[in-house]
Structures are given as C-alpha cells and as structure tokens.
C-alpha angles and dihedrals in degrees: 000000000000091000091049093050090046089053094051091049091051092050094047090048091048091048092049092064107101093209120079109257130177140177103225134186096210104305095340117099114230098173133353136178127245090263092061091051090050091049089051093043094232134110113267090242090067096053104075115092096014127111116260094226092053098052102033104034100021092237131138089211133046115275110271098242098039110134090215090072086075091056118205093342091075109092098179107058095190134115145134112253126193107219117182094325094315121105119225130187106225119209130163147160133210119253095219144015093237113116095222096050109097096181119127139166108234127198122194117196116193105230096170097115094036088055092047089051092050091052093053090049088053091050091051086052089050093052095051091047090049091051090049092049092047091051091050089048093050090054090049094048094047094059097060093036089053096058094036089057091045090047093051092050090053092040088057091058090049093052088047089055091045090051090050091048091236098107118116124217091256088056092054090048090050090051094053090048087052092051089049094050089045093054088048091054093047087051090054091050091049091053092048092050091047090053090051092048088049092050093048094050089047094050092053096045129091119301095237091063114126113234125220104239092201091056091050091050090053092051090045090055095043092053095043092090090218134102112304115243123212106264124213103196100163094126113082127214139163126212124208099218140079118300093228093054091048093045089052097049093046089044091059092046089053092047092047090049090050090052096047092050093045108105114234 
C-alpha cells in the first residue's frame, strides 16, 4: 500500500509540472508527464515506447541539432528544437554514470512566445537605431546641400556679370572655386546615400553575413553629428553579427569619444 501511494504521489507530482518532461532511453520514451503528451498532441497512453522525434516533431529521424545524437560523449545536453512550428529549449541529464546507460531525463520548455517577444524587442531597437541613423544622415546631407545651394546662388550672379561683360577675372576665379566646392559637396552627399544603401542591403540580408567593420565605423562617424575625425582604416576586419547591432555599438563609442574630447 505504501509503495502504491508513493507511486501515485510521484505520478501526480510529475504530471503537475507544466513543462514537458520525459524519461527516455536514447530516443525512446519510457515515461512522460501530461504536459509532454499535450505538447505532442496525443493521449498520454500513446506516448510510452514511441520515439520522441516522431511524436513531438513529426519526424522519422532525430532532430538535426538534438544533443542525444552524440550519445554519452555529449556533456552539455542543451539545444533549441523546432517541433511542428513551436520552439522548445531542450535540456537533459543522464540518469547514471555508466557509459552504456543511455537513459536520460529530458525537459522541453516552450519558448515560442518568448522568442516572438524578443524579436519584437529587437525590431523596436532596429526602428530606434534607423531613426537615429536617418537623423544623423539628414544632418550630414544638410551641410553640403547648404553650401552647394549658396554657391549656386552666388555663381548665378557671377554668370550674369559674365554675360553682361562686367565680370572681373577674380569673379571668374571665385566662380570656378564655387564649382569645385559644389562638386565636392555633391560627392559627400553621394557617399552618404551610398552608405545608407549599403546599410539597408546588409540589414535585409541573411543573418550569417560577415559585416565589414571599417564600413560600420565610417557609418558610425557619419551619424554622430559631431566634428569628423581623420579616419585611418587601413586594417581590415569582418564581424559575424548583424550590421545594425555593430553600427549601434560603434556609434555609441564614437559619441562617447566626442563627448569626452569636447572641452568644457
């Protein structure tokens, strides 16, 4: 009677756990709680003896990133597994230290909603960063556009004097200098637009794209809104991360450096 009571208590405790938990012999399920059966969408009576990947993931073969594929040689039994559109964090521990014993207690925690919330948070950060980048780019574009516009207005007067035959040589020289400054301003605008286009292309590309660190530094300096230092970017380097995250990080470094070097 005591053994029967202990068994019922253990089963109720096991079933009270909200995360799917199973005792497995390799990929074969020996026992599972009600949460595991609900996650698999089958009655608890149809779980024992089946393969975990068949019921939970609808696969004929083990999940590609399952730590149990490596057997006892795998010390860290943790991974994220996609099962029928839901994302589970897989964690387990071996029941014994015997090399031939493949039994393990496996816990699956549904992190689908958590991942969705994290993605929304990252999207919010992206929008903030894009807004900051656009603000910095607008400031950068306004500077050359301003003196190009002023130069064109002054050049109009020079050309009128030339047409009237009243222009002096100095006026013509000034006009040529204005043209050179305006061309330089147009070049700067073109570089800024090219940088924005590059950033946009990188951001919508695959997440495993290597990002040019020098290009990210240049964009960070351009969007800082402060005086532009002379950059020495002879060294080359690539980063395995999202371009937006790298631009944000380097942009903060540039802003901190500008604030620290500005005299009181």
